[in-house]
C-alpha positions as CSV (number, residue, x, y, z in Angstrom):
1,M,31.4,-25.3,17.7
2,R,31.9,-20.8,18.0
3,N,35.8,-21.5,15.2
4,Y,33.1,-23.2,12.5
5,I,30.0,-20.4,13.1
6,K,33.8,-17.7,12.8
7,N,34.9,-19.6,10.0
8,N,31.6,-20.1,8.1
9,I,31.3,-16.0,9.0
10,K,34.8,-15.8,7.6
11,D,34.3,-17.4,4.0
12,R,30.4,-15.9,3.4
13,L,32.4,-11.9,4.2
14,A,34.9,-13.1,1.2
15,Y,32.1,-14.6,-0.4
16,C,30.1,-10.7,-0.8
17,I,33.2,-8.4,-1.1
18,D,34.2,-11.1,-4.2
19,W,30.9,-10.5,-5.4
20,K,30.8,-6.7,-4.9
21,N,34.2,-6.6,-6.5
22,S,32.2,-8.0,-9.7
23,I,29.7,-5.6,-10.2
24,E,31.6,-2.8,-10.0
25,M,33.6,-3.6,-12.6
26,Y,30.4,-4.5,-14.0
27,L,28.6,-1.3,-13.7
28,A,32.0,-0.1,-14.8
29,N,32.3,-1.6,-18.1
30,K,28.6,-0.8,-19.0
31,E,29.6,2.8,-18.5
32,I,32.4,3.4,-20.5
33,I,29.9,1.5,-23.4
34,K,26.9,4.0,-22.4
35,K,29.7,6.5,-23.6
36,A,30.8,4.7,-26.5
37,N,27.5,4.5,-27.6
38,D,26.7,7.9,-27.3
39,E,29.8,9.0,-28.8
40,Y,28.6,6.7,-31.9
41,Y,25.0,8.1,-32.3
42,K,26.1,12.2,-32.4
43,S,27.2,12.2,-36.0
44,K,23.8,9.5,-35.5
45,P,20.5,11.2,-34.5
46,L,17.9,9.3,-36.6
47,L,18.7,6.1,-35.8
48,K,19.2,6.3,-32.8
49,L,15.5,7.8,-32.1
50,L,14.4,5.3,-34.1
51,L,16.7,2.5,-32.4
52,G,15.2,4.2,-29.4
53,I,11.2,4.2,-30.2
54,Y,11.8,0.5,-31.7
55,F,14.0,-1.3,-28.3
56,I,11.7,0.7,-26.1
57,P,10.2,-3.7,-24.6
58,F,13.9,-4.4,-24.5
59,N,15.9,-1.1,-23.4
60,T,12.8,-0.8,-20.2
61,I,14.1,-4.7,-19.4
62,K,17.3,-4.0,-19.4
63,F,16.9,-0.7,-17.2
64,L,14.5,-2.6,-14.7
65,R,18.0,-5.0,-14.2
66,Y,19.8,-2.7,-13.3
67,L,17.9,-1.3,-11.0
68,R,17.6,-4.9,-9.5
69,I,21.1,-5.2,-9.7
70,I,22.0,-1.9,-7.3
71,H,19.4,-3.2,-5.2
72,D,21.5,-5.9,-4.6
73,Y,24.9,-4.4,-4.4
74,K,23.4,-1.8,-1.3
75,K,22.0,-4.9,0.8
76,N,25.1,-6.1,-0.1
77,Q,27.0,-4.0,1.5
78,I,25.1,-3.8,4.5
79,E,25.1,-7.6,5.0
80,I,29.4,-6.9,4.2
81,K,29.1,-4.3,7.5
82,V,26.8,-7.3,9.1
83,L,29.6,-9.9,9.2
84,T,32.0,-7.4,9.4
85,R,31.2,-6.3,12.7
86,E,28.7,-10.1,13.8
87,L,32.7,-11.3,13.2
88,N,34.9,-8.9,15.3
89,N,32.5,-9.7,18.4
90,L,33.2,-12.8,17.8
91,I,36.9,-12.3,17.8
92,K,36.8,-10.4,21.5
93,K,34.0,-13.4,22.7
94,E,37.1,-15.4,21.8
95,G,40.0,-12.4,23.5
96,V,38.4,-12.5,26.6
């Protein structure tokens, strides 16, 4: 039973780390897109203003989704710490 739990924790830890890496890549790409948009709209401030006003509802939803992703990312970091600690405790118990 202990091996089953240990393997389950290892699998979940691997999944959490993979998810964390995917989100970090997503956030990095999102930052690059933001910089590209800022560069493009430097010469077109009126267009940026008009599009900003027109897309207020859509941008609000995008911002709320971004906050949700950041929240989940922080929760995942804590979950990785907890899973690592639990896995280390199981390994220590097996060694004793």
